[in-house]
C-alpha positions as CSV (number, residue, x, y, z in Angstrom):
1,L,50.1,-66.9,22.2
2,G,52.3,-65.2,19.8
3,A,49.3,-65.4,17.2
4,G,47.0,-63.7,19.9
5,I,49.3,-61.0,20.4
6,H,49.7,-60.6,16.6
7,D,46.0,-60.3,16.3
8,K,45.6,-57.7,18.9
9,A,48.4,-55.5,17.2
10,V,46.3,-55.7,14.1
11,V,43.1,-54.5,15.7
12,S,45.1,-51.9,17.7
13,T,46.4,-50.6,14.5
14,Q,43.2,-50.5,12.5
15,S,41.4,-48.7,15.5
16,T,44.1,-46.0,15.4
17,G,43.7,-45.5,11.7
18,Q,40.0,-45.0,12.1
19,V,40.5,-42.6,14.9
20,D,43.0,-40.8,12.7
21,E,40.3,-40.7,10.1
22,W,37.7,-39.5,12.1
23,K,39.7,-36.6,13.5
24,G,40.6,-35.8,9.8
25,E,36.8,-35.7,9.0
26,I,36.2,-33.4,12.1
27,G,38.9,-31.1,11.4
28,L,37.8,-30.8,7.7
29,H,34.4,-29.9,9.0
30,E,35.7,-27.5,11.1
31,L,37.6,-25.9,8.4
32,Q,34.5,-25.9,6.2
33,Q,32.6,-24.4,8.7
34,E,35.3,-21.7,9.2
35,A,35.6,-21.2,5.6
36,M,31.6,-20.7,5.2
37,G,31.8,-18.3,8.1
38,Y,34.3,-16.2,6.7
39,F,32.2,-16.4,3.3
40,I,29.1,-14.9,4.9
41,L,31.1,-12.1,6.5
42,L,32.6,-11.4,3.0
43,E,29.4,-11.6,1.2
44,T,27.3,-9.7,3.4
45,N,29.7,-6.9,3.7
46,F,29.7,-7.1,-0.1
47,M,25.9,-7.0,-0.5
48,K,25.8,-4.1,2.2
49,Q,28.3,-2.1,0.4
50,G,26.8,-2.6,-2.8
51,I,23.4,-1.5,-1.9
52,Q,25.0,1.5,-0.3
53,K,26.3,2.3,-3.6
54,A,23.2,1.9,-5.3
55,V,21.4,4.2,-3.1
56,S,24.4,6.9,-3.4
57,L,24.2,6.6,-7.0
58,E,20.6,6.6,-7.4
59,R,19.2,7.9,-10.6
60,R,15.9,8.0,-12.4
61,E,15.3,7.9,-16.4
62,E,13.1,10.4,-17.6
63,K,10.0,8.0,-18.5
64,S,10.5,5.7,-15.6
65,L,8.1,6.1,-12.5
66,A,10.9,4.4,-10.3
67,S,14.5,4.9,-9.8
68,S,17.6,2.7,-10.5
69,I,17.8,1.9,-6.5
70,V,14.9,-0.7,-7.5
71,D,16.9,-2.9,-10.0
72,D,20.4,-2.3,-8.5
73,T,19.5,-3.4,-5.2
74,C,17.5,-6.6,-6.6
75,Y,20.7,-7.4,-8.5
76,V,22.9,-7.2,-5.6
77,I,20.8,-9.3,-3.3
78,Q,20.0,-11.7,-6.0
79,K,23.7,-12.4,-7.1
80,S,24.9,-12.6,-3.3
81,V,22.0,-15.0,-2.5
82,Q,22.8,-17.1,-5.5
83,R,26.5,-17.4,-4.6
84,A,25.3,-18.6,-1.3
85,I,22.9,-21.1,-3.0
86,S,25.6,-22.6,-5.1
87,S,27.9,-23.3,-2.0
88,K,25.4,-26.1,-1.6
89,N,25.4,-25.5,2.2
90,V,22.1,-24.9,3.7
91,D,23.1,-22.9,6.9
92,T,25.1,-20.5,4.6
93,T,22.3,-19.9,2.2
94,C,19.6,-19.3,5.1
95,A,22.2,-16.8,6.6
96,M,22.5,-14.9,3.3
97,I,18.8,-14.8,2.8
98,N,18.4,-13.5,6.3
99,N,20.9,-10.9,6.0
100,A,19.4,-9.8,2.7
101,A,16.0,-9.4,4.7
102,S,17.8,-7.4,7.1
103,I,19.8,-5.2,4.8
104,L,16.3,-4.4,2.6
105,S,14.7,-3.5,5.8
106,V,17.4,-1.2,7.6
107,D,19.1,0.3,4.6
108,V,16.9,0.6,1.7
109,C,13.7,1.0,3.5
110,K,14.9,3.6,5.9
111,V,16.1,5.6,2.9
112,L,12.7,5.6,1.4
113,L,10.9,6.3,4.6
114,D,13.2,9.4,5.1
115,V,12.0,10.9,1.9
116,I,8.5,10.1,2.6
117,I,8.7,11.9,6.1
118,T,9.8,15.3,4.4
119,G,6.4,15.0,2.9
120,Y,4.9,16.2,-0.2
121,P,5.6,20.1,-0.6
122,T,3.3,22.9,-1.4
123,S,3.6,26.3,-2.0
124,S,3.0,27.1,1.4
125,S,5.9,24.8,2.4
126,Y,8.3,27.4,1.1
127,S,9.1,31.1,1.5
128,W,8.7,32.4,-2.0
129,N,11.2,35.2,-1.0
130,Q,13.7,32.6,-1.3
131,Q,15.7,32.2,-4.5
132,G,15.3,28.9,-6.1
133,T,12.3,27.8,-4.2
134,E,10.2,26.9,-6.9
135,E,12.8,24.5,-8.6
136,Q,13.5,23.1,-5.0
137,M,9.9,22.2,-4.3
138,K,9.4,20.5,-8.0
139,E,12.6,18.4,-7.0
140,Q,11.1,17.4,-3.7
141,R,7.7,16.5,-5.3
142,E,9.5,14.2,-7.8
143,A,11.6,12.8,-4.8
144,F,8.5,12.1,-3.1
145,L,6.5,10.3,-5.6
146,T,9.7,8.4,-6.9
147,A,10.2,6.9,-3.2
148,L,6.5,5.7,-3.4
149,N,7.0,4.5,-6.6
150,N,10.1,2.6,-5.3
151,A,8.5,1.1,-2.4
152,R,5.7,-0.4,-4.5
153,A,8.5,-1.8,-7.2
154,I,10.5,-3.1,-4.6
155,I,7.5,-5.1,-3.0
156,E,6.9,-6.8,-6.1
157,N,10.7,-7.6,-6.4
158,I,10.8,-9.2,-3.1
159,L,8.3,-11.5,-4.1
160,K,10.2,-12.3,-7.5
161,L,13.4,-12.9,-5.6
162,A,12.0,-15.2,-2.9
163,K,10.1,-17.3,-5.8
164,G,13.6,-17.5,-7.7
165,F,15.7,-18.5,-4.4
166,E,13.1,-21.0,-3.6
167,A,13.3,-22.8,-7.2
168,K,17.2,-22.7,-6.8
169,C,17.2,-24.1,-3.3
170,E,15.0,-27.0,-4.5
171,K,17.3,-28.2,-7.1
172,N,20.3,-28.2,-4.3
173,F,18.9,-29.1,-1.1
174,T,17.0,-32.1,0.5
175,E,13.3,-32.1,1.6
176,E,14.5,-31.8,5.1
177,M,16.9,-28.9,4.3
178,M,14.2,-27.1,2.5
179,K,12.2,-26.7,5.7
180,K,15.0,-24.3,6.8
181,V,14.9,-22.5,3.6
182,H,11.2,-22.1,3.5
183,S,11.3,-20.4,7.1
184,C,13.9,-18.1,5.9
185,L,12.0,-17.3,2.9
186,S,8.9,-16.5,4.9
187,C,11.2,-13.7,6.6
188,L,12.2,-12.3,3.4
189,R,8.7,-12.0,2.3
190,D,7.6,-10.5,5.5
191,V,9.8,-7.4,4.8
192,Q,7.3,-6.5,2.3
193,S,5.2,-5.1,5.4
194,D,8.3,-2.5,6.1
195,F,7.7,-1.1,2.5
196,S,3.9,-1.4,2.5
197,E,4.2,0.6,5.8
198,V,6.0,3.2,3.7
199,L,3.3,3.3,1.1
200,R,0.9,3.7,3.5
201,K,2.4,6.7,5.2
202,G,3.3,8.2,1.7
203,E,-0.2,7.7,0.3
204,A,-1.6,9.4,3.4
205,S,0.5,12.6,3.2
206,L,-0.1,12.9,-0.4
207,C,-3.8,12.6,0.0
208,K,-3.9,15.2,2.7
209,V,-1.8,17.6,1.2
210,A,-2.5,17.3,-2.6
211,V,-6.0,15.8,-2.6
212,Y,-8.1,16.6,0.4
213,S,-7.2,20.3,0.8
214,K,-8.7,20.8,-2.6
215,L,-11.5,18.4,-2.0
216,H,-12.9,19.5,1.2
217,P,-13.5,23.3,-0.1
218,V,-15.3,22.2,-3.4
219,V,-17.4,19.5,-1.6
220,A,-18.6,21.9,1.2
221,E,-20.1,24.1,-1.3
222,V,-23.2,21.6,-1.3
223,T,-24.4,23.5,1.9
224,S,-24.2,26.9,0.5
225,T,-27.5,26.4,-1.5
226,S,-31.1,25.3,-0.5
227,H,-32.0,21.7,-1.1
228,I,-35.8,22.6,-0.6
229,L,-36.3,23.0,-4.3
230,S,-39.0,24.1,-6.5
231,E,-40.0,22.4,-9.8
232,D,-38.1,25.0,-11.9
233,S,-35.2,25.1,-9.5
234,F,-35.0,21.2,-9.9
235,L,-35.2,21.3,-13.9
236,S,-32.6,24.1,-14.0
237,L,-29.9,22.1,-11.9
238,Q,-30.9,18.9,-14.1
239,L,-29.6,21.2,-17.0
240,E,-26.5,22.8,-15.5
241,D,-25.4,21.7,-11.9
242,P,-22.5,24.2,-10.6
243,W,-21.7,22.1,-7.6
244,L,-21.4,18.6,-9.6
245,Q,-19.3,20.1,-12.1
246,E,-16.8,21.7,-9.7
247,V,-16.6,18.3,-8.0
248,V,-15.9,16.8,-11.3
249,K,-13.3,19.5,-12.3
250,M,-11.3,19.1,-8.9
251,F,-10.7,15.2,-9.5
252,G,-10.0,15.9,-13.2
253,E,-7.6,18.5,-12.2
254,V,-6.0,16.9,-9.0
255,V,-6.6,13.2,-9.2
256,V,-6.4,12.4,-12.6
257,P,-3.1,13.8,-13.5
258,L,-1.5,11.5,-10.7
259,E,-2.0,8.3,-13.0
260,S,1.0,9.3,-15.3
261,L,3.2,9.8,-12.2
262,L,2.5,6.9,-9.9
263,H,2.6,3.2,-9.8
264,T,-0.7,1.8,-11.2
265,E,-1.5,0.0,-7.7
266,I,-0.8,3.4,-6.0
267,Y,-2.7,5.5,-8.4
268,H,-5.8,3.4,-7.9
269,S,-5.3,3.2,-4.2
270,I,-5.2,7.1,-4.2
271,V,-8.5,7.1,-6.0
272,S,-10.1,4.8,-3.7
273,T,-8.9,6.5,-0.6
274,S,-10.2,9.9,-2.3
275,I,-13.5,8.6,-2.8
276,S,-14.0,7.3,0.4
277,E,-13.1,10.7,2.0
278,M,-15.4,12.4,-0.3
279,T,-18.4,10.3,0.6
280,E,-17.6,10.2,4.5
281,Y,-17.1,14.3,4.3
282,L,-20.3,14.7,2.0
283,E,-22.5,12.5,4.4
284,K,-21.5,14.7,7.4
285,L,-22.7,17.9,5.2
286,V,-25.6,16.3,4.0
287,M,-26.8,15.7,7.6
288,M,-26.5,19.4,8.3
289,C,-29.0,20.1,5.5
290,S,-32.8,20.4,5.3
291,F,-34.5,18.8,2.1
292,S,-38.1,18.8,0.1
293,Q,-38.6,15.7,-1.9
294,L,-37.4,17.4,-5.0
295,G,-34.1,18.2,-2.8
296,G,-33.9,14.4,-2.0
297,L,-34.4,13.5,-5.8
298,M,-31.7,16.0,-6.8
299,L,-29.0,14.6,-4.2
300,E,-30.2,11.0,-5.5
301,R,-29.1,12.2,-9.1
302,R,-25.7,13.7,-8.0
303,L,-24.9,10.8,-6.1
304,R,-25.6,8.4,-9.1
305,F,-23.6,10.7,-11.4
306,L,-20.7,10.7,-9.2
307,S,-20.6,6.9,-8.4
308,T,-20.6,6.3,-12.0
309,Y,-17.8,9.0,-12.8
310,L,-15.5,8.0,-10.0
311,S,-15.8,4.3,-11.0
312,S,-14.4,5.3,-14.3
313,L,-11.2,6.4,-12.7
314,S,-10.6,3.2,-10.7
315,R,-10.4,-0.4,-11.4
316,W,-12.9,-0.8,-8.5
317,S,-16.6,0.2,-8.6
318,A,-17.3,3.2,-6.0
319,R,-20.7,1.4,-5.3
320,E,-19.7,0.2,-2.0
321,Q,-18.4,3.6,-0.8
322,F,-21.5,5.2,-2.0
323,A,-23.8,2.8,-0.2
324,R,-24.6,5.0,2.8
325,L,-25.1,8.0,0.9
326,N,-27.3,6.4,-1.5
327,Y,-29.5,4.9,1.1
328,I,-29.8,8.4,2.8
329,A,-30.6,9.7,-0.6
330,L,-33.3,6.9,-0.9
331,L,-34.9,8.0,2.3
332,L,-35.0,11.6,1.3
333,C,-36.6,11.1,-1.9
334,A,-39.5,9.3,-0.1
335,E,-43.0,10.8,-1.1
336,Q,-44.8,9.9,2.1
337,L,-43.5,8.5,5.4
338,S,-45.5,5.3,4.9
339,E,-42.8,4.4,2.1
340,V,-40.1,4.4,4.6
341,S,-41.2,1.2,6.1
342,E,-40.6,-0.6,2.8
343,I,-37.4,1.1,2.3
344,F,-35.9,0.3,5.8
345,F,-36.2,-3.3,5.0
346,I,-33.9,-3.4,2.4
347,S,-30.4,-4.2,3.6
348,S,-29.9,-1.0,5.4
349,P,-26.4,0.2,6.0
350,L,-28.1,3.0,8.5
351,S,-29.0,2.1,12.3
352,I,-32.5,3.0,13.2
353,Q,-31.2,6.1,15.0
354,D,-29.4,7.3,11.6
355,V,-32.4,6.8,9.6
356,R,-34.4,9.0,12.1
357,K,-32.0,11.7,11.8
358,C,-31.9,11.5,7.8
359,L,-36.0,11.5,8.0
360,K,-36.0,14.8,10.2
361,L,-34.0,16.6,7.3
362,R,-37.0,16.5,5.4
363,T,-39.0,19.7,6.1
364,D,-42.4,18.3,5.1
365,F,-42.0,15.1,7.4
366,R,-43.5,15.6,10.9
367,R,-41.0,14.4,13.8
368,E,-44.1,12.7,15.8
369,E,-44.9,10.6,12.7
370,I,-41.1,9.7,12.1
371,E,-40.9,8.4,15.8
372,K,-44.1,6.2,15.1
373,I,-43.0,4.5,11.7
374,I,-39.5,3.9,13.0
375,N,-39.4,2.2,16.3
């Protein structure tokens, strides 16, 4: 009996020891969680204040397109998240990645958007009776273009940061833990869409104010001269085409200089958007004119020249943007209506109704014959 009591006492002592050990482990876990909570608060505050300071001390080197805000914000976020990764706690790491995404979206993106909303200034934006206006306009233009370049550079940095964080996390966390990390990194990459929206608004504003306002009046001159040409007029325009020269001059003076002021991707986007705007506007103007066959041939020549020239300004061919206009010119070049049936079977970007409208621009084609051929 005594031995039995002794054995029970030993077991009871061991159980009590295990309970105490579990309590210790639970307490340690709670302390760890509490410590990580404080760490996240402190690190997030550090990251937020660091980025706010980077914004307040923003500067741009003379030969740089973007400002210091790009590298400084990237550095602050990189260091904060890397410290979280070094804790080897996946929840802490995920929290800091999410906080970094939030700060980028709210604090940094808003700063750039505020600059873009002010717009790209022109001389009409200011009263020239106001002293110092010219200098203010120059500063606002630089700030606008810098904000555009910053947005583009930050988009690239977000990709680099996400890739770098992923590589470091793979060395510190298990495959199961990485599922959480990948979800958070996906949210970080999604912040690019906020900066892409800033870019979209900025590019649209720049095109409207700086490019389209100059482009439309020049292109509109196509309606000021007759397109019912004699052979002499056709030959004369082949030697010297004032309208074509003015369009090329406009792009050379307004669009091309932007190349040295903008990030490469932004510049090529501006060129592409300007080409699309020109072709759409020119198509509307062409549909208001009347043509002879020689007039159609001259239009085809102009379009071929512009397509080649504008493609040289961009990394992308302008051929697709000229597709509708080229097809219209092809119809207007037809010597006889009987040729149109063959042309129409060439992958047409125009509807039957549009083809009829184009053919009716030819003064020598009878409307009833047009209706018979295109039905």
